C-alpha positions, 0 to 999 in steps of 0.5 A: 500500500502507498501512504498518501498525504491528504485532507479529510473531514473527520466528521460532519461537524469538524473542519477538514484537516491533514490525514494520511490514507493508503492507496493501492499499488497499481494492479495490471489495469491500474494507473497511478497518478500524482495529483497536481490540481483538484477542483472544489465542487459544491457537492464536496461541501455537502458530503463533507457535512453529510447534508445528503446522508450516507457520508463515510468518515473520515471523508476525503473529497475531490472529483475534479482531478488533474495530474501526471501518470507516474506508474502503469500496470502491466496490461495498461496500453492507453497511458504511460508515465508522464502523461497528463490525465484527469479523473472525474466523478466515477472510478468504476461501474459494473461495465455490463449493464445497458447504461454502462455498455451505452457509455453512460456509466453514471447511470450504472444499474448496479451503481457507479463507484464514486471517486470518493465517499463510495466503496470499491467493487469487490473489496468494499474499500472506501474510495478517497478523492483528490484532496490528496497527493496521488490516486490509483485508478483503473485505466478505463476511468482515466481521461486524457487532458488535451494539449493546450488546456491550462491544467489548473483551469481544466480541473473543474471541467471534470465535473462542472464541465461535463455536468453542463456539456452532457445535457446540452448534447443529449437534449440537442442544443444546436447553433442558433437555438436560444437558451437561458442559463439559470444561475451564474455559479460554478455550473452556470458559468460553464453552461454559458461558455459551452452553450456559446461555443456550440453556437447558441444565443445565451441569456443568463437568468439570475437573482443578482443584477450585479452579475450582468457584467460577468454574464456578458463577459462570459459570452451571454448576449443577454441578461435578466434579473429574476428578482424583477417580476416583469422579467417572466412576463417579458421573456415568456415563450422565448427560449428553446432550452433552459439549463437550470443550475440552481440548487436553492429552492425556486419555482420551476413553474415560473421558468417553464413559462419562458419556454417555446412550444416543445421547449426543454428545461433541464435540471442539473442543480439539486435543491434539498427540498422537493419543488411543487410542479403544476401540469399546466406549464407542461401540457399547454405548450408541450414542454419537457422537464428533464434532468441530467447527471454528469456524463460517461467516460467517453462523453467526458473525453469528448467534452475535454477535446471540445473545450481544447478545440474551442478554448473553453476553461473554467474561471478559477481561484487557485488556493493552497489546501490549507485554505480549504475550510475558508473556501467552503465558508466563502462558497456558502456566501457565493464568494467565488468567481467561479471555482476554487481549485486546490494547488496540491503542491501545497499539500507536499509542504511540511 
């Protein structure tokens, strides 16, 4: 076993602190990666505080991982030492069910194995995430980082990027479509960039009028403050798609009214409480309400290649691991533009 430095949440009420974990030695199909950068996802905070239930402590978060290969198993053919690679939210799945065979491992009928706070298939060992100096991953769940992507800014693509890219592709966004992105946070700012790169006309809908300048700088052609009641009347029936990235409670019915006939609203945010839904906004204009969870491995690689081709990266603030608890507090206040990324070199410091 490989002793590895990390930061972990010892319990739901305790701050993250230094921790030593053990990584497995690479097996025949494994890749050992020295982690360079790890993005900080809002779900890291939820799970570290056990807000969704089921947290396994001590918990090492992190599923937006970029690093370099240091060792490969005897049967590995896709990677070699020195390669720049990424690891996202999934490190294994059954690989045999219909979703897995279709490349949708995130919907594995037997449950995907998460990069952290999950259990390995077969051994039952707890998985630990990217707030650590290295990780061992099966080659089938390792992504290649294309040349030209800044590594620190590429890290959030492994979750925030694929979470917004996958539904835009699946539901058929095309050049010339009008799309509204609800919320301008870690997910929303990636949604704006990706939809714009796909040729869509993007409007940002936010409760904060102060975000208009940022929205336009990110590529939005329009902005509307949803805190103003006239917004919903003015934009009624305007959009082909709505990408809803907000995890705070809000009225889905009001946003559905902004769709055209046959328009689609896609949920990627996850409010903690159920949201009442009326049938009428759907049936009166043949609208659809759908959802999406990250993306499979093939699609995540496609997303990374798309981002490299179009120069799409995340807007980040680089932090040392020692500031992770402060970063969590700032995330709760919405004080980040738009993703924290940990420089894992800081974890090597004594």
